[in-house]
ROFIMI-972552 format. One record per atom (N, C-alpha, C): residue number from 1; residue in one letter; atom name; x, y, z. Coordinates in Angstrom, 1 decimal, padded with zeros to 4 digits, always signed. Layout:
residues N
sedren=NUM | rofi=A | torba=CA | c1=X | c2=Y | c3=Z
...
//
This chain:
residues 99
sedren=1 | rofi=X | torba=N | c1=-019.1 | c2=+067.9 | c3=+021.2
sedren=1 | rofi=X | torba=CA | c1=-018.4 | c2=+067.0 | c3=+020.3
sedren=1 | rofi=X | torba=C | c1=-018.1 | c2=+065.7 | c3=+021.1
sedren=2 | rofi=X | torba=N | c1=-018.7 | c2=+064.7 | c3=+020.5
sedren=2 | rofi=X | torba=CA | c1=-018.4 | c2=+063.3 | c3=+021.1
sedren=2 | rofi=X | torba=C | c1=-017.3 | c2=+062.7 | c3=+020.4
sedren=3 | rofi=X | torba=N | c1=-016.3 | c2=+062.3 | c3=+021.2
sedren=3 | rofi=X | torba=CA | c1=-015.1 | c2=+061.5 | c3=+020.6
sedren=3 | rofi=X | torba=C | c1=-015.3 | c2=+060.1 | c3=+021.1
sedren=4 | rofi=X | torba=N | c1=-015.4 | c2=+059.2 | c3=+020.1
sedren=4 | rofi=X | torba=CA | c1=-015.7 | c2=+057.8 | c3=+020.4
sedren=4 | rofi=X | torba=C | c1=-014.5 | c2=+057.0 | c3=+019.9
sedren=5 | rofi=X | torba=N | c1=-013.7 | c2=+056.4 | c3=+020.8
sedren=5 | rofi=X | torba=CA | c1=-012.5 | c2=+055.7 | c3=+020.5
sedren=5 | rofi=X | torba=C | c1=-012.8 | c2=+054.3 | c3=+019.9
sedren=6 | rofi=X | torba=N | c1=-011.8 | c2=+053.7 | c3=+019.4
sedren=6 | rofi=X | torba=CA | c1=-011.9 | c2=+052.4 | c3=+018.8
sedren=6 | rofi=X | torba=C | c1=-011.7 | c2=+051.3 | c3=+019.8
sedren=7 | rofi=X | torba=N | c1=-011.8 | c2=+050.1 | c3=+019.4
sedren=7 | rofi=X | torba=CA | c1=-011.7 | c2=+048.9 | c3=+020.3
sedren=7 | rofi=X | torba=C | c1=-010.3 | c2=+048.8 | c3=+020.9
sedren=8 | rofi=X | torba=N | c1=-010.2 | c2=+048.4 | c3=+022.1
sedren=8 | rofi=X | torba=CA | c1=-008.9 | c2=+048.3 | c3=+022.8
sedren=8 | rofi=X | torba=C | c1=-008.4 | c2=+049.6 | c3=+023.4
sedren=9 | rofi=X | torba=N | c1=-009.1 | c2=+050.7 | c3=+023.2
sedren=9 | rofi=X | torba=CA | c1=-008.7 | c2=+052.0 | c3=+023.8
sedren=9 | rofi=X | torba=C | c1=-009.7 | c2=+052.3 | c3=+024.9
sedren=10 | rofi=X | torba=N | c1=-009.5 | c2=+053.5 | c3=+025.5
sedren=10 | rofi=X | torba=CA | c1=-010.4 | c2=+054.0 | c3=+026.6
sedren=10 | rofi=X | torba=C | c1=-010.5 | c2=+055.5 | c3=+026.4
sedren=11 | rofi=X | torba=N | c1=-011.4 | c2=+056.1 | c3=+027.2
sedren=11 | rofi=X | torba=CA | c1=-011.7 | c2=+057.5 | c3=+027.0
sedren=11 | rofi=X | torba=C | c1=-010.5 | c2=+058.4 | c3=+027.1
sedren=12 | rofi=X | torba=N | c1=-009.5 | c2=+058.0 | c3=+028.0
sedren=12 | rofi=X | torba=CA | c1=-008.3 | c2=+058.9 | c3=+028.1
sedren=12 | rofi=X | torba=C | c1=-007.5 | c2=+058.9 | c3=+026.9
sedren=13 | rofi=X | torba=N | c1=-007.7 | c2=+057.9 | c3=+026.0
sedren=13 | rofi=X | torba=CA | c1=-006.9 | c2=+057.8 | c3=+024.8
sedren=13 | rofi=X | torba=C | c1=-006.9 | c2=+059.1 | c3=+024.0
sedren=14 | rofi=X | torba=N | c1=-008.0 | c2=+059.7 | c3=+023.9
sedren=14 | rofi=X | torba=CA | c1=-008.2 | c2=+061.0 | c3=+023.1
sedren=14 | rofi=X | torba=C | c1=-007.3 | c2=+062.1 | c3=+023.7
sedren=15 | rofi=X | torba=N | c1=-007.3 | c2=+062.2 | c3=+025.0
sedren=15 | rofi=X | torba=CA | c1=-006.4 | c2=+063.2 | c3=+025.7
sedren=15 | rofi=X | torba=C | c1=-004.9 | c2=+062.8 | c3=+025.5
sedren=16 | rofi=X | torba=N | c1=-004.6 | c2=+061.6 | c3=+025.7
sedren=16 | rofi=X | torba=CA | c1=-003.2 | c2=+061.2 | c3=+025.5
sedren=16 | rofi=X | torba=C | c1=-002.7 | c2=+061.4 | c3=+024.1
sedren=17 | rofi=X | torba=N | c1=-003.6 | c2=+061.3 | c3=+023.1
sedren=17 | rofi=X | torba=CA | c1=-003.2 | c2=+061.5 | c3=+021.8
sedren=17 | rofi=X | torba=C | c1=-003.2 | c2=+063.0 | c3=+021.4
sedren=18 | rofi=X | torba=N | c1=-003.6 | c2=+063.8 | c3=+022.3
sedren=18 | rofi=X | torba=CA | c1=-003.5 | c2=+065.3 | c3=+022.1
sedren=18 | rofi=X | torba=C | c1=-004.7 | c2=+065.9 | c3=+021.3
sedren=19 | rofi=X | torba=N | c1=-005.8 | c2=+065.2 | c3=+021.3
sedren=19 | rofi=X | torba=CA | c1=-007.0 | c2=+065.7 | c3=+020.6
sedren=19 | rofi=X | torba=C | c1=-007.9 | c2=+066.6 | c3=+021.4
sedren=20 | rofi=X | torba=N | c1=-008.0 | c2=+066.3 | c3=+022.7
sedren=20 | rofi=X | torba=CA | c1=-009.0 | c2=+067.0 | c3=+023.6
sedren=20 | rofi=X | torba=C | c1=-008.7 | c2=+068.5 | c3=+023.7
sedren=21 | rofi=X | torba=N | c1=-007.5 | c2=+068.9 | c3=+024.1
sedren=21 | rofi=X | torba=CA | c1=-007.2 | c2=+070.3 | c3=+024.4
sedren=21 | rofi=X | torba=C | c1=-007.5 | c2=+071.2 | c3=+023.2
sedren=22 | rofi=X | torba=N | c1=-007.0 | c2=+070.9 | c3=+022.0
sedren=22 | rofi=X | torba=CA | c1=-007.2 | c2=+071.8 | c3=+020.8
sedren=22 | rofi=X | torba=C | c1=-008.7 | c2=+071.8 | c3=+020.5
sedren=23 | rofi=X | torba=N | c1=-009.4 | c2=+070.7 | c3=+020.5
sedren=23 | rofi=X | torba=CA | c1=-010.9 | c2=+070.7 | c3=+020.2
sedren=23 | rofi=X | torba=C | c1=-011.7 | c2=+071.5 | c3=+021.3
sedren=24 | rofi=X | torba=N | c1=-011.2 | c2=+071.4 | c3=+022.5
sedren=24 | rofi=X | torba=CA | c1=-012.0 | c2=+072.1 | c3=+023.6
sedren=24 | rofi=X | torba=C | c1=-011.9 | c2=+073.6 | c3=+023.5
sedren=25 | rofi=X | torba=N | c1=-011.0 | c2=+074.1 | c3=+022.7
sedren=25 | rofi=X | torba=CA | c1=-010.9 | c2=+075.5 | c3=+022.5
sedren=25 | rofi=X | torba=C | c1=-012.2 | c2=+076.1 | c3=+021.9
sedren=26 | rofi=X | torba=N | c1=-012.9 | c2=+075.3 | c3=+021.1
sedren=26 | rofi=X | torba=CA | c1=-014.0 | c2=+075.7 | c3=+020.3
sedren=26 | rofi=X | torba=C | c1=-015.3 | c2=+074.9 | c3=+020.6
sedren=27 | rofi=X | torba=N | c1=-015.1 | c2=+073.8 | c3=+021.3
sedren=27 | rofi=X | torba=CA | c1=-016.3 | c2=+072.8 | c3=+021.5
sedren=27 | rofi=X | torba=C | c1=-016.3 | c2=+072.3 | c3=+022.9
sedren=28 | rofi=X | torba=N | c1=-017.4 | c2=+071.9 | c3=+023.4
sedren=28 | rofi=X | torba=CA | c1=-017.5 | c2=+071.1 | c3=+024.6
sedren=28 | rofi=X | torba=C | c1=-017.2 | c2=+069.6 | c3=+024.1
sedren=29 | rofi=X | torba=N | c1=-016.2 | c2=+069.1 | c3=+024.7
sedren=29 | rofi=X | torba=CA | c1=-015.7 | c2=+067.7 | c3=+024.3
sedren=29 | rofi=X | torba=C | c1=-016.1 | c2=+066.7 | c3=+025.3
sedren=30 | rofi=X | torba=N | c1=-016.7 | c2=+065.6 | c3=+024.8
sedren=30 | rofi=X | torba=CA | c1=-017.2 | c2=+064.5 | c3=+025.6
sedren=30 | rofi=X | torba=C | c1=-016.5 | c2=+063.2 | c3=+025.1
sedren=31 | rofi=X | torba=N | c1=-015.9 | c2=+062.5 | c3=+026.1
sedren=31 | rofi=X | torba=CA | c1=-015.4 | c2=+061.2 | c3=+025.8
sedren=31 | rofi=X | torba=C | c1=-016.0 | c2=+060.2 | c3=+026.7
sedren=32 | rofi=X | torba=N | c1=-016.1 | c2=+059.0 | c3=+026.3
sedren=32 | rofi=X | torba=CA | c1=-016.6 | c2=+057.9 | c3=+027.2
sedren=32 | rofi=X | torba=C | c1=-016.0 | c2=+056.6 | c3=+026.8
sedren=33 | rofi=X | torba=N | c1=-016.0 | c2=+055.7 | c3=+027.7
sedren=33 | rofi=X | torba=CA | c1=-015.5 | c2=+054.4 | c3=+027.4
sedren=33 | rofi=X | torba=C | c1=-016.6 | c2=+053.6 | c3=+026.6
sedren=34 | rofi=X | torba=N | c1=-016.2 | c2=+053.2 | c3=+025.4
sedren=34 | rofi=X | torba=CA | c1=-017.1 | c2=+052.4 | c3=+024.6
sedren=34 | rofi=X | torba=C | c1=-017.4 | c2=+051.1 | c3=+025.2
sedren=35 | rofi=X | torba=N | c1=-018.5 | c2=+050.5 | c3=+024.9
sedren=35 | rofi=X | torba=CA | c1=-019.0 | c2=+049.2 | c3=+025.4
sedren=35 | rofi=X | torba=C | c1=-017.8 | c2=+048.2 | c3=+025.3
sedren=36 | rofi=X | torba=N | c1=-017.5 | c2=+047.5 | c3=+026.4
sedren=36 | rofi=X | torba=CA | c1=-016.4 | c2=+046.5 | c3=+026.4
sedren=36 | rofi=X | torba=C | c1=-015.0 | c2=+047.1 | c3=+026.5
sedren=37 | rofi=X | torba=N | c1=-014.8 | c2=+048.4 | c3=+026.7
sedren=37 | rofi=X | torba=CA | c1=-013.5 | c2=+049.0 | c3=+026.8
sedren=37 | rofi=X | torba=C | c1=-013.4 | c2=+049.8 | c3=+028.1
sedren=38 | rofi=X | torba=N | c1=-012.2 | c2=+050.0 | c3=+028.6
sedren=38 | rofi=X | torba=CA | c1=-012.0 | c2=+050.9 | c3=+029.7
sedren=38 | rofi=X | torba=C | c1=-012.8 | c2=+050.5 | c3=+030.9
sedren=39 | rofi=X | torba=N | c1=-013.5 | c2=+051.4 | c3=+031.5
sedren=39 | rofi=X | torba=CA | c1=-014.3 | c2=+051.2 | c3=+032.7
sedren=39 | rofi=X | torba=C | c1=-015.8 | c2=+050.7 | c3=+032.4
sedren=40 | rofi=X | torba=N | c1=-016.1 | c2=+050.7 | c3=+031.1
sedren=40 | rofi=X | torba=CA | c1=-017.4 | c2=+050.3 | c3=+030.6
sedren=40 | rofi=X | torba=C | c1=-017.6 | c2=+048.8 | c3=+030.9
sedren=41 | rofi=X | torba=N | c1=-018.9 | c2=+048.4 | c3=+030.9
sedren=41 | rofi=X | torba=CA | c1=-019.2 | c2=+047.0 | c3=+031.1
sedren=41 | rofi=X | torba=C | c1=-018.5 | c2=+046.1 | c3=+030.0
sedren=42 | rofi=X | torba=N | c1=-018.3 | c2=+044.8 | c3=+030.4
sedren=42 | rofi=X | torba=CA | c1=-017.7 | c2=+043.9 | c3=+029.4
sedren=42 | rofi=X | torba=C | c1=-018.6 | c2=+042.8 | c3=+029.1
sedren=43 | rofi=X | torba=N | c1=-019.6 | c2=+043.0 | c3=+028.2
sedren=43 | rofi=X | torba=CA | c1=-020.5 | c2=+042.0 | c3=+027.8
sedren=43 | rofi=X | torba=C | c1=-019.8 | c2=+040.8 | c3=+027.2
sedren=44 | rofi=X | torba=N | c1=-020.3 | c2=+039.6 | c3=+027.6
sedren=44 | rofi=X | torba=CA | c1=-019.7 | c2=+038.4 | c3=+027.0
sedren=44 | rofi=X | torba=C | c1=-020.6 | c2=+037.7 | c3=+025.9
sedren=45 | rofi=X | torba=N | c1=-021.8 | c2=+038.1 | c3=+025.9
sedren=45 | rofi=X | torba=CA | c1=-022.7 | c2=+037.6 | c3=+024.9
sedren=45 | rofi=X | torba=C | c1=-022.6 | c2=+038.5 | c3=+023.6
sedren=46 | rofi=X | torba=N | c1=-022.2 | c2=+037.9 | c3=+022.5
sedren=46 | rofi=X | torba=CA | c1=-022.0 | c2=+038.7 | c3=+021.3
sedren=46 | rofi=X | torba=C | c1=-023.2 | c2=+039.6 | c3=+020.9
sedren=47 | rofi=X | torba=N | c1=-024.4 | c2=+039.2 | c3=+021.3
sedren=47 | rofi=X | torba=CA | c1=-025.6 | c2=+040.0 | c3=+021.0
sedren=47 | rofi=X | torba=C | c1=-025.6 | c2=+041.3 | c3=+021.7
sedren=48 | rofi=X | torba=N | c1=-024.9 | c2=+041.4 | c3=+022.9
sedren=48 | rofi=X | torba=CA | c1=-024.8 | c2=+042.6 | c3=+023.7
sedren=48 | rofi=X | torba=C | c1=-023.8 | c2=+043.6 | c3=+023.1
sedren=49 | rofi=X | torba=N | c1=-023.1 | c2=+043.2 | c3=+022.0
sedren=49 | rofi=X | torba=CA | c1=-022.2 | c2=+044.1 | c3=+021.3
sedren=49 | rofi=X | torba=C | c1=-022.7 | c2=+044.5 | c3=+019.9
sedren=50 | rofi=X | torba=N | c1=-024.0 | c2=+044.4 | c3=+019.7
sedren=50 | rofi=X | torba=CA | c1=-024.7 | c2=+044.7 | c3=+018.4
sedren=50 | rofi=X | torba=C | c1=-024.5 | c2=+046.2 | c3=+018.1
sedren=51 | rofi=X | torba=N | c1=-024.4 | c2=+046.4 | c3=+016.9
sedren=51 | rofi=X | torba=CA | c1=-024.2 | c2=+047.8 | c3=+016.4
sedren=51 | rofi=X | torba=C | c1=-025.3 | c2=+048.7 | c3=+016.9
sedren=52 | rofi=X | torba=N | c1=-026.5 | c2=+048.2 | c3=+016.9
sedren=52 | rofi=X | torba=CA | c1=-027.7 | c2=+049.0 | c3=+017.3
sedren=52 | rofi=X | torba=C | c1=-027.5 | c2=+049.4 | c3=+018.8
sedren=53 | rofi=X | torba=N | c1=-027.0 | c2=+048.5 | c3=+019.6
sedren=53 | rofi=X | torba=CA | c1=-026.8 | c2=+048.9 | c3=+021.0
sedren=53 | rofi=X | torba=C | c1=-025.7 | c2=+049.9 | c3=+021.2
sedren=54 | rofi=X | torba=N | c1=-024.7 | c2=+049.8 | c3=+020.4
sedren=54 | rofi=X | torba=CA | c1=-023.6 | c2=+050.8 | c3=+020.5
sedren=54 | rofi=X | torba=C | c1=-024.1 | c2=+052.2 | c3=+020.0
sedren=55 | rofi=X | torba=N | c1=-024.9 | c2=+052.2 | c3=+019.0
sedren=55 | rofi=X | torba=CA | c1=-025.6 | c2=+053.5 | c3=+018.6
sedren=55 | rofi=X | torba=C | c1=-026.4 | c2=+054.0 | c3=+019.8
sedren=56 | rofi=X | torba=N | c1=-027.2 | c2=+053.1 | c3=+020.4
sedren=56 | rofi=X | torba=CA | c1=-027.9 | c2=+053.5 | c3=+021.6
sedren=56 | rofi=X | torba=C | c1=-027.0 | c2=+054.2 | c3=+022.6
sedren=57 | rofi=X | torba=N | c1=-025.8 | c2=+053.6 | c3=+022.8
sedren=57 | rofi=X | torba=CA | c1=-024.9 | c2=+054.2 | c3=+023.8
sedren=57 | rofi=X | torba=C | c1=-024.5 | c2=+055.6 | c3=+023.5
sedren=58 | rofi=X | torba=N | c1=-024.2 | c2=+055.9 | c3=+022.2
sedren=58 | rofi=X | torba=CA | c1=-023.8 | c2=+057.2 | c3=+021.8
sedren=58 | rofi=X | torba=C | c1=-025.0 | c2=+058.2 | c3=+022.0
sedren=59 | rofi=X | torba=N | c1=-026.1 | c2=+057.8 | c3=+021.6
sedren=59 | rofi=X | torba=CA | c1=-027.3 | c2=+058.7 | c3=+021.7
sedren=59 | rofi=X | torba=C | c1=-027.6 | c2=+058.9 | c3=+023.2
sedren=60 | rofi=X | torba=N | c1=-027.4 | c2=+057.9 | c3=+024.0
sedren=60 | rofi=X | torba=CA | c1=-027.6 | c2=+058.1 | c3=+025.5
sedren=60 | rofi=X | torba=C | c1=-026.6 | c2=+059.1 | c3=+026.1
sedren=61 | rofi=X | torba=N | c1=-025.4 | c2=+059.0 | c3=+025.6
sedren=61 | rofi=X | torba=CA | c1=-024.3 | c2=+060.0 | c3=+026.0
sedren=61 | rofi=X | torba=C | c1=-024.8 | c2=+061.4 | c3=+025.6
sedren=62 | rofi=X | torba=N | c1=-025.2 | c2=+061.6 | c3=+024.4
sedren=62 | rofi=X | torba=CA | c1=-025.7 | c2=+062.9 | c3=+023.9
sedren=62 | rofi=X | torba=C | c1=-026.8 | c2=+063.4 | c3=+024.7
sedren=63 | rofi=X | torba=N | c1=-027.8 | c2=+062.5 | c3=+025.0
sedren=63 | rofi=X | torba=CA | c1=-028.9 | c2=+062.8 | c3=+025.8
sedren=63 | rofi=X | torba=C | c1=-028.5 | c2=+063.2 | c3=+027.2
sedren=64 | rofi=X | torba=N | c1=-027.5 | c2=+062.5 | c3=+027.8
sedren=64 | rofi=X | torba=CA | c1=-027.0 | c2=+062.8 | c3=+029.1
sedren=64 | rofi=X | torba=C | c1=-026.4 | c2=+064.2 | c3=+029.1
sedren=65 | rofi=X | torba=N | c1=-025.9 | c2=+064.6 | c3=+028.0
sedren=65 | rofi=X | torba=CA | c1=-025.2 | c2=+065.9 | c3=+027.9
sedren=65 | rofi=X | torba=C | c1=-026.2 | c2=+067.0 | c3=+027.6
sedren=66 | rofi=X | torba=N | c1=-027.5 | c2=+066.6 | c3=+027.5
sedren=66 | rofi=X | torba=CA | c1=-028.6 | c2=+067.5 | c3=+027.2
sedren=66 | rofi=X | torba=C | c1=-028.4 | c2=+068.4 | c3=+026.0
sedren=67 | rofi=X | torba=N | c1=-028.0 | c2=+067.7 | c3=+024.9
sedren=67 | rofi=X | torba=CA | c1=-027.7 | c2=+068.3 | c3=+023.6
sedren=67 | rofi=X | torba=C | c1=-028.6 | c2=+067.7 | c3=+022.5
sedren=68 | rofi=X | torba=N | c1=-029.2 | c2=+068.6 | c3=+021.8
sedren=68 | rofi=X | torba=CA | c1=-030.1 | c2=+068.1 | c3=+020.7
sedren=68 | rofi=X | torba=C | c1=-029.2 | c2=+067.7 | c3=+019.5
sedren=69 | rofi=X | torba=N | c1=-028.1 | c2=+068.4 | c3=+019.2
sedren=69 | rofi=X | torba=CA | c1=-027.2 | c2=+068.1 | c3=+018.1
sedren=69 | rofi=X | torba=C | c1=-025.8 | c2=+068.0 | c3=+018.6
sedren=70 | rofi=X | torba=N | c1=-025.0 | c2=+067.3 | c3=+017.9
sedren=70 | rofi=X | torba=CA | c1=-023.6 | c2=+067.1 | c3=+018.3
sedren=70 | rofi=X | torba=C | c1=-022.7 | c2=+066.8 | c3=+017.2
sedren=71 | rofi=X | torba=N | c1=-021.4 | c2=+067.1 | c3=+017.3
sedren=71 | rofi=X | torba=CA | c1=-020.4 | c2=+066.7 | c3=+016.4
sedren=71 | rofi=X | torba=C | c1=-020.0 | c2=+065.3 | c3=+016.8
sedren=72 | rofi=X | torba=N | c1=-019.7 | c2=+064.4 | c3=+015.9
sedren=72 | rofi=X | torba=CA | c1=-019.2 | c2=+063.0 | c3=+016.2
sedren=72 | rofi=X | torba=C | c1=-017.9 | c2=+062.7 | c3=+015.5
sedren=73 | rofi=X | torba=N | c1=-016.9 | c2=+062.3 | c3=+016.3
sedren=73 | rofi=X | torba=CA | c1=-015.7 | c2=+061.8 | c3=+015.7
sedren=73 | rofi=X | torba=C | c1=-015.5 | c2=+060.4 | c3=+016.2
sedren=74 | rofi=X | torba=N | c1=-015.5 | c2=+059.4 | c3=+015.3
sedren=74 | rofi=X | torba=CA | c1=-015.3 | c2=+058.0 | c3=+015.6
sedren=74 | rofi=X | torba=C | c1=-014.1 | c2=+057.4 | c3=+015.0
sedren=75 | rofi=X | torba=N | c1=-013.4 | c2=+056.6 | c3=+015.8
sedren=75 | rofi=X | torba=CA | c1=-012.1 | c2=+056.0 | c3=+015.3
sedren=75 | rofi=X | torba=C | c1=-012.3 | c2=+054.5 | c3=+015.3
sedren=76 | rofi=X | torba=N | c1=-011.8 | c2=+053.9 | c3=+014.3
sedren=76 | rofi=X | torba=CA | c1=-011.7 | c2=+052.4 | c3=+014.1
sedren=76 | rofi=X | torba=C | c1=-013.1 | c2=+051.8 | c3=+014.2
sedren=77 | rofi=X | torba=N | c1=-013.3 | c2=+050.9 | c3=+015.1
sedren=77 | rofi=X | torba=CA | c1=-014.6 | c2=+050.3 | c3=+015.3
sedren=77 | rofi=X | torba=C | c1=-015.7 | c2=+051.3 | c3=+015.5
sedren=78 | rofi=X | torba=N | c1=-015.4 | c2=+052.4 | c3=+016.1
sedren=78 | rofi=X | torba=CA | c1=-016.4 | c2=+053.4 | c3=+016.4
sedren=78 | rofi=X | torba=C | c1=-016.7 | c2=+054.3 | c3=+015.3
sedren=79 | rofi=X | torba=N | c1=-015.9 | c2=+054.2 | c3=+014.2
sedren=79 | rofi=X | torba=CA | c1=-016.3 | c2=+054.9 | c3=+013.0
sedren=79 | rofi=X | torba=C | c1=-017.5 | c2=+054.2 | c3=+012.4
sedren=80 | rofi=X | torba=N | c1=-017.5 | c2=+052.8 | c3=+012.5
sedren=80 | rofi=X | torba=CA | c1=-018.6 | c2=+052.0 | c3=+012.1
sedren=80 | rofi=X | torba=C | c1=-019.9 | c2=+052.4 | c3=+012.9
sedren=81 | rofi=X | torba=N | c1=-019.7 | c2=+052.6 | c3=+014.2
sedren=81 | rofi=X | torba=CA | c1=-020.8 | c2=+053.1 | c3=+015.0
sedren=81 | rofi=X | torba=C | c1=-021.3 | c2=+054.4 | c3=+014.5
sedren=82 | rofi=X | torba=N | c1=-020.4 | c2=+055.3 | c3=+014.1
sedren=82 | rofi=X | torba=CA | c1=-020.8 | c2=+056.6 | c3=+013.5
sedren=82 | rofi=X | torba=C | c1=-021.7 | c2=+056.4 | c3=+012.3
sedren=83 | rofi=X | torba=N | c1=-021.5 | c2=+055.5 | c3=+011.5
sedren=83 | rofi=X | torba=CA | c1=-022.4 | c2=+055.2 | c3=+010.3
sedren=83 | rofi=X | torba=C | c1=-023.7 | c2=+054.8 | c3=+010.9
sedren=84 | rofi=X | torba=N | c1=-023.8 | c2=+054.1 | c3=+011.9
sedren=84 | rofi=X | torba=CA | c1=-025.1 | c2=+053.7 | c3=+012.5
sedren=84 | rofi=X | torba=C | c1=-025.8 | c2=+054.9 | c3=+013.1
sedren=85 | rofi=X | torba=N | c1=-025.0 | c2=+055.8 | c3=+013.8
sedren=85 | rofi=X | torba=CA | c1=-025.6 | c2=+057.0 | c3=+014.3
sedren=85 | rofi=X | torba=C | c1=-026.2 | c2=+057.9 | c3=+013.2
sedren=86 | rofi=X | torba=N | c1=-025.4 | c2=+058.0 | c3=+012.1
sedren=86 | rofi=X | torba=CA | c1=-025.9 | c2=+058.8 | c3=+010.9
sedren=86 | rofi=X | torba=C | c1=-027.2 | c2=+058.2 | c3=+010.3
sedren=87 | rofi=X | torba=N | c1=-027.2 | c2=+056.8 | c3=+010.3
sedren=87 | rofi=X | torba=CA | c1=-028.4 | c2=+056.2 | c3=+009.7
sedren=87 | rofi=X | torba=C | c1=-029.6 | c2=+056.4 | c3=+010.5
sedren=88 | rofi=X | torba=N | c1=-029.5 | c2=+056.3 | c3=+011.9
sedren=88 | rofi=X | torba=CA | c1=-030.6 | c2=+056.4 | c3=+012.7
sedren=88 | rofi=X | torba=C | c1=-031.0 | c2=+057.8 | c3=+013.2
sedren=89 | rofi=X | torba=N | c1=-030.0 | c2=+058.7 | c3=+013.3
sedren=89 | rofi=X | torba=CA | c1=-030.2 | c2=+060.0 | c3=+013.9
sedren=89 | rofi=X | torba=C | c1=-029.5 | c2=+061.1 | c3=+013.2
sedren=90 | rofi=X | torba=N | c1=-029.6 | c2=+061.1 | c3=+011.9
sedren=90 | rofi=X | torba=CA | c1=-028.9 | c2=+062.1 | c3=+011.1
sedren=90 | rofi=X | torba=C | c1=-029.2 | c2=+063.5 | c3=+011.5
sedren=91 | rofi=X | torba=N | c1=-030.4 | c2=+063.8 | c3=+011.9
sedren=91 | rofi=X | torba=CA | c1=-030.9 | c2=+065.1 | c3=+012.3
sedren=91 | rofi=X | torba=C | c1=-030.2 | c2=+065.6 | c3=+013.6
sedren=92 | rofi=X | torba=N | c1=-029.6 | c2=+064.7 | c3=+014.3
sedren=92 | rofi=X | torba=CA | c1=-028.9 | c2=+065.1 | c3=+015.5
sedren=92 | rofi=X | torba=C | c1=-027.4 | c2=+065.4 | c3=+015.3
sedren=93 | rofi=X | torba=N | c1=-026.9 | c2=+065.1 | c3=+014.1
sedren=93 | rofi=X | torba=CA | c1=-025.5 | c2=+065.3 | c3=+013.9
sedren=93 | rofi=X | torba=C | c1=-025.2 | c2=+066.7 | c3=+013.3
sedren=94 | rofi=X | torba=N | c1=-024.4 | c2=+067.5 | c3=+013.9
sedren=94 | rofi=X | torba=CA | c1=-023.9 | c2=+068.7 | c3=+013.4
sedren=94 | rofi=X | torba=C | c1=-022.8 | c2=+068.5 | c3=+012.3
sedren=95 | rofi=X | torba=N | c1=-022.0 | c2=+067.4 | c3=+012.6
sedren=95 | rofi=X | torba=CA | c1=-021.0 | c2=+067.0 | c3=+011.6
sedren=95 | rofi=X | torba=C | c1=-020.6 | c2=+065.6 | c3=+012.1
sedren=96 | rofi=X | torba=N | c1=-019.9 | c2=+064.9 | c3=+011.2
sedren=96 | rofi=X | torba=CA | c1=-019.4 | c2=+063.5 | c3=+011.5
sedren=96 | rofi=X | torba=C | c1=-018.1 | c2=+063.4 | c3=+010.8
sedren=97 | rofi=X | torba=N | c1=-017.1 | c2=+062.8 | c3=+011.6
sedren=97 | rofi=X | torba=CA | c1=-015.8 | c2=+062.5 | c3=+011.1
sedren=97 | rofi=X | torba=C | c1=-015.5 | c2=+061.1 | c3=+011.5
sedren=98 | rofi=X | torba=N | c1=-015.2 | c2=+060.3 | c3=+010.5
sedren=98 | rofi=X | torba=CA | c1=-015.0 | c2=+058.8 | c3=+010.7
sedren=98 | rofi=X | torba=C | c1=-013.6 | c2=+058.5 | c3=+010.3
sedren=99 | rofi=X | torba=N | c1=-012.8 | c2=+058.0 | c3=+011.2
sedren=99 | rofi=X | torba=CA | c1=-011.4 | c2=+057.6 | c3=+010.9
sedren=99 | rofi=X | torba=C | c1=-011.2 | c2=+056.1 | c3=+011.0
//
């Protein structure tokens, strides 16, 4: 299960909000710093923050976890990224939750 935080947050935000532990009881939970947030790179060119590139980031995380399918939970800005993941790689999604 990939948890993708919204803008202005960081990967630890999911744990601090109490989401990781309950979900980890039934799923492998993966969090990462979204482009421009937390320890991730901070692109200054608006083109480097294109939706397509953010979708690439999610799929790269899934590939790095060596998983063919995954659950996706996206919050705020990254709910929009979830729509992009669904549009491009629907076959890889076991489920999708967009908040």
